[in-house]
N, C-alpha and C positions, 0 to 999 in steps of 0.2 A: 305307139305298138305297145299294146301289155305284155303281149311274149318279148320283147328282147328288153322291157324295162325291171323284167327279171334276172336279168342279165348286169345290171347296176351293180350290185353288191353294196356291201359298206362301204363306207367313203375313209372308212379308219383302220390299219391294219393292228390285229391283236398287240396288247404289249410285250417289252421284251421279258425273256425270263432272268432271273437272275442270275450273276458268274457264277454266285454258288450251282444253282442246277442246270447251268451249263457243265461246270465241272464233276459234278455227281452224273449227270447223263454220259461224260464223257467216260468216266470212270465205268459205269456199269455196262455201255457198249461194247468196250474195247476188250473187259472182260469176258462177257457174253460171249461176243463174236471169238474170242481166242482160245476159249474152253472149248468151244464146239471143235474150233479148227485141229485145236492139238490132240483134241481124241479122234479127229479124223486121222489126222498127218502120223499120229505114233501110235496108233491102236488098229485103227479102221483098214488105213489105206494098203497094210502089211497081205490083208486079205484080199483086198480088191474092192473095198465097200466104201461105201462113202459118207457123209455127213453131214457136209457143209451144201446148203443150196441157198441161190440168190436170196429166196421170199425170207430168208433168215436178217439179211440185212435190214428192210420194212419193218421185222416184227420190231428187232433193235430200238429201232427210232419210236416204237410207240412203245414198247416197254420200260425201256430207260429213258428216251424224252418225256413222252407224254402216260407216266404210271399210272395218272388218276382218271383219263381217257377210259369209257366203257370200251372201247373196244380193245384196251390193251390188257384186261382182268384176266387172270388163270383158266378160265373158262372157254374165254375166247380166244387166247391163245393156244393151249393145246386141242381143241376141238375144232375151230376153224381150220390149223393144220391138217389135223388126221381126218375130219369130215370132207374136203377138200383133196386130200390126197387118193385118199376111197374112190371117191368120183372121176379125180383126176385119168388112175390106172384104168378104172372100167370103162370111161369111156373112149380110153387110147386105143386099149382090147376089139371093141365095138367097131368105132370108127378110125383106127388110126391109120387106115390108107386114103380117107380124106382128108387133113391133117386143117384143113384152113377150118372142116365144120368140127371136128374132133376138140382145137381149141376151143373155139365159141363156145360149145356145149360144156365143157369141162368148166368154164369160168363162171360162165350163166347158170349152169346147175349148183354148183361151190355157192354161187350167193343166194342162190333161192333156197339153198338148203341150212347154210349160215343163218339164215334168216327165221325159216324155222324153228331150228334150235335154239336159240338163242346166244349163238355162236359166232359171230360178226367178227371176224379179225381180215382184214384188207389184204397181207399179205397171204390169206390164205387163199384167192386165186389166184395168184402167182404160180402157189404150190403146185393146185391142179392143173397149171398151163405146163412145169415143168415137168411133169408128169405127162403130158401130151408132146412136146417139144425138147423134151429135155435129151433126146438121142438113145441112142444102143444101149449105152450102161445104164442108164435109167429103165430103159423101158425092159433090158434083161431082168430089172429087180421084181418087177412085178410086181405082186399086193405088197412083198416085203418094203418097197418105197414105204410106203403107212407106218411100218416101225422106224425103219431107218433109211433113209437119213430122218425122216420126217417128225415123230412122236422122239424121238430120242433126245434129237437137236433143238429142239425146243421145250422137251423137261428139262435138259441142262439152261437152256436160257431163263427159264423160270427157275431153277435153280437162285441163281446169280439174281436175277431180280426178285426176290425174295429175301436177298442177303443185303445186297447194296442199299435196294433201294427203303432199306430200313433202317441203313447206317443215320444218316443225317437228320436233326431236328426238324420238324415240321414236313417231315417225307413219308409216306408209308404207302406201302405195297403189300398186299392187294386191298379195294377198296373193298369187293365183293367176290367170294369165290363160287355162289351158285345164280 
């Protein structure tokens, strides 16, 4: 059956990364998420604002753990999150009374828009979904959700990635800006 033959995949998994690669991935992800979390707790939480969202965990995997991936580049990180946040908020405002529909539309429209703009960043799908299912505190932000937590949090993580990923020899970030 040709259809099921496609699902067999390769017989070998990708090679392991070096211990140093693991250490630098750990350092970057720790510092990136810690920076976003500290800004949230020390500054923004006092004003009832948030800066940390679940999709940033997946972004950390990409920008610190796979910094050479096309999906981890700055254009994808920032563009994917921001575009998806706009779409997620808009979809919730129009279809929020039908969460199942709003969730499906937010994610699928985000994927299409990221493809069209060459900003595909898988965590962007989660950013759009969070705008729909994130609860009252997220919904009350409206389009401010695009700026904070989304754009500001992604920018902080990008800054950390630019610093940490360029410290060790043999590792560089970004591969491209545009």
